[in-house]
N, C-alpha and C positions, 0 to 999 in steps of 0.2 A: 362310638358307631352308629350312631344316630343319624348320618348322614349318609348310611348306605344302604344298599337293598339286596337282600339275601335271595338268591334261586336255588331251591334243594329239588334234585332228582330224587325220585322215589320209584324202585323196581317195582315189579309184579309181586316179588316175595319179600316178606319182611324182615329174613334175615340179609339178603343182599341190600336193602336199604339202611343198615346200620353199618354195613362196609362201605357203602357208596356213594354217599352222601357227599355232595360238593357245593362250592360257594362260587358265585359271580358275583363282585363287586365293583361299583362305580362311584368313586368319589363325588364329594359336592363341586368342586370345580371344574368337573367333566360334564356336568350339566348343560343342555342346549347343544350339544356337540355331534350329537347321534350315538353317544358310546352305550349309554342304557338299550338303545335298538338294536346296537350291534352285539352286545353280551345277552339280549334275549333272543335273537334269530341263531346265534352261535350255540346257544343252550338247547335251544329245539331242532337245530340241525346234527347236535351229537347224542340225541333222546332214543337212539336206537336200543331196543331192546327193555323200554320203560313202558309204564303203563299211563304214569301220571308225571307232572311236573306240578310242585308246589311251592310257593312262595311266601314272603312276608314283606309288608312294607310298611310304613308310616300312616296315620288317615292326612296329615298334612301335605305329603307327597302326592299333589295331584297328577303330577305330570306322568310319575311313574304309573300310578294307577290306571290314566288315559292309556299308555304305553300297553299294558298288561291285558287290559280289556280289550283293546285292538289288536293284542294277538291271543283273542278268544280265551282268556284266562276270567273265572267266574270266582264271585267270592264265596267263602265259604267259613268255617268253625274254625278253630285252632287244629292242626293236625299233630301238634307235637304237645306234651305239656307244659304249660306256664302258667305262673301266678296270677290269678282273676287280674290284681291290679296292673298286672304286665300287659295282660291280653286284651284288655281296654284300651291300648294305645298302640296295639297293630290291627293290621287289615290282612286277613290271611287268603290267599287264592290258589285256584289250582287250574290247570287244564289237563282235560283226559287225552291222551293220545291213541 
């Protein structure tokens, strides 16, 4: 899964969050074709009823991070528990809706 980016929706309540987590994945071969932007736009368009969208990506995925920043995501700490050695290899971001 190293070459994929995960986008998770987080509803206003924690109980719904556990039931409603979704993923959008773009394969490495799809890079540069607008697939990531289309997935991000689709995630934002389907976010009614949610207060936050959170995602994580790798620190070397510069294009993905630029896309998320352009879509008003900001970096934050981990939003899920991960081993510290794994968290060091991830960039966590969120956008409040």
